[in-house]
C-alpha positions, 0 to 999 in steps of 0.5 A: 947456170944452164949446164948445172940445170941440165946435170940436175935433170940428168941426175934426177932422171937417173935417181928416178929410174933407180928408185922405180927399179928398187920399188919394183924389186922390193914389191916383187920380192914381197909379193912372190914370197907371200903368194907364190905357194898359195897362187900356184896351188890355186891356179894349178889345182895341186897340193904344193909344199916348199921346204925352203924359199929365199930371194937372191940378187939379181932377182932370183927366187930359189925354192928347195925341197918342192913337193907336188901332190906326193907324185913330184919332188924337185931338189931345186927351182930357180925362178927369175921374175921380171920387175914388170910383175909389179905393175900387174895384179895376179899376173907373174912374169918370168924370164926363165925357170930352171928346175933341177933334179925333179923326180916324177912317179907315175902309177897307172890310172893315177893321172889325176895326181898331175896338175897344170896341163889344162892351163894350156887350153885356149880358154885360159889365155885371157888376162884374169878378171878381178876374182880369177886365178893368177896367170903366169907368163914365162919366156923359157923353162929348163929342166936338168937331170930329171927322173921319171918312174912308171909303175903298173899294178904288177909292179913292173917299172920303167925308169927314165933317167938323166933327162935334160929338157927345155920348153920355149915359144917363138913368142916373147912368153910361153902363153896358154893356147900359143905354140910351145916348142920342146925337146928332151933327151935322156936315157932308159934304164934297162931292167936287170942291167946297168946299161942305159939306152939313149932316148930323145923327144922333140916336138911342139904343143898348143892349146886344146891338148894338141901335141906333135912329137918325134920319139927315138930310142936306141938299144933298149933291152926287150925286158925293159918294155914291161907288159909288151915283152911279158905278153907278146915276146917273152914266150919266144924271145930270150934276148934282143935290143930294140931301136924305135922311132915314132911320129906322134900326134896327140889330141884331146881325145886320142893319140896316134903314133906311126911307129917303126921297130927294129929288134937286133941281136935276137936270141930265141928261147932254147937257141944258143946263137943270135939270129942273123936277121933283125926283126922289123915291124911298122904299124900305126898305134891308136889310143882312145883316152875316153874308152881306154882302147888301144888299136894297131893298124897297118902292121907290116913285119918280116916275121915270117921271113925270119922264121922261114930262114931260121927253119 
């Protein structure tokens, strides 16, 4: 009699666990399908449209044809929610979010079209009150084959392609105000050329807009630099390729970058051959977000030696 009783208890426990899993799964599916678009719009202040949405097993929400504020389009998004979301009101917990083939279009002075960055402020880390916006916790975010296009008033375009990136935290979830590590790699599409230049960005970010990063680019055609080439180099330099590294610190009010540039294979205007020496420059770039002022300090270069050797 006792073995039968024990088996009954074990079977009851197993069915109870299965029932709770099914209940959590059903609740999460219904909740996500009903509220994901609405809550994202409310929480991130963005106009969001989704062409197609469906749930697949094991517990994966698939979004296709996502458009955000007419500036970001995404081919597919795979969201892997945790059944734990069923036990919290207006709190969504995800183990992973995969974003495939996003295209981001940026225009100068139109940064207000981008939403969500304020979600990382320290004052957003508390759990929501009764009437507050939804809170999203994520373990990891992966981005595959992204494209970023920047255009200014003169129509000059900088295009970054084939970008793979991930965002993760030393903690269990990516929480607002906590340390978030990120890395990204891709290519700069050179202007008027089929050559792609490698690009790499690594670093971390915290609440209150604190970002520390290292940027590295190689073999970038000078014409690709857009306004910098047009204003400072075009009158003197015909061709060349740029290697660039920078240590960047961004706060809420400004940006500071310790930069090192090396321009190789330089051909000056009217010259028939390349210069034997590269042009080397190091400087500290400062940008005040409030006043939109750019400042360059500690500029060091071998420009004079280069011109002297040429003459």
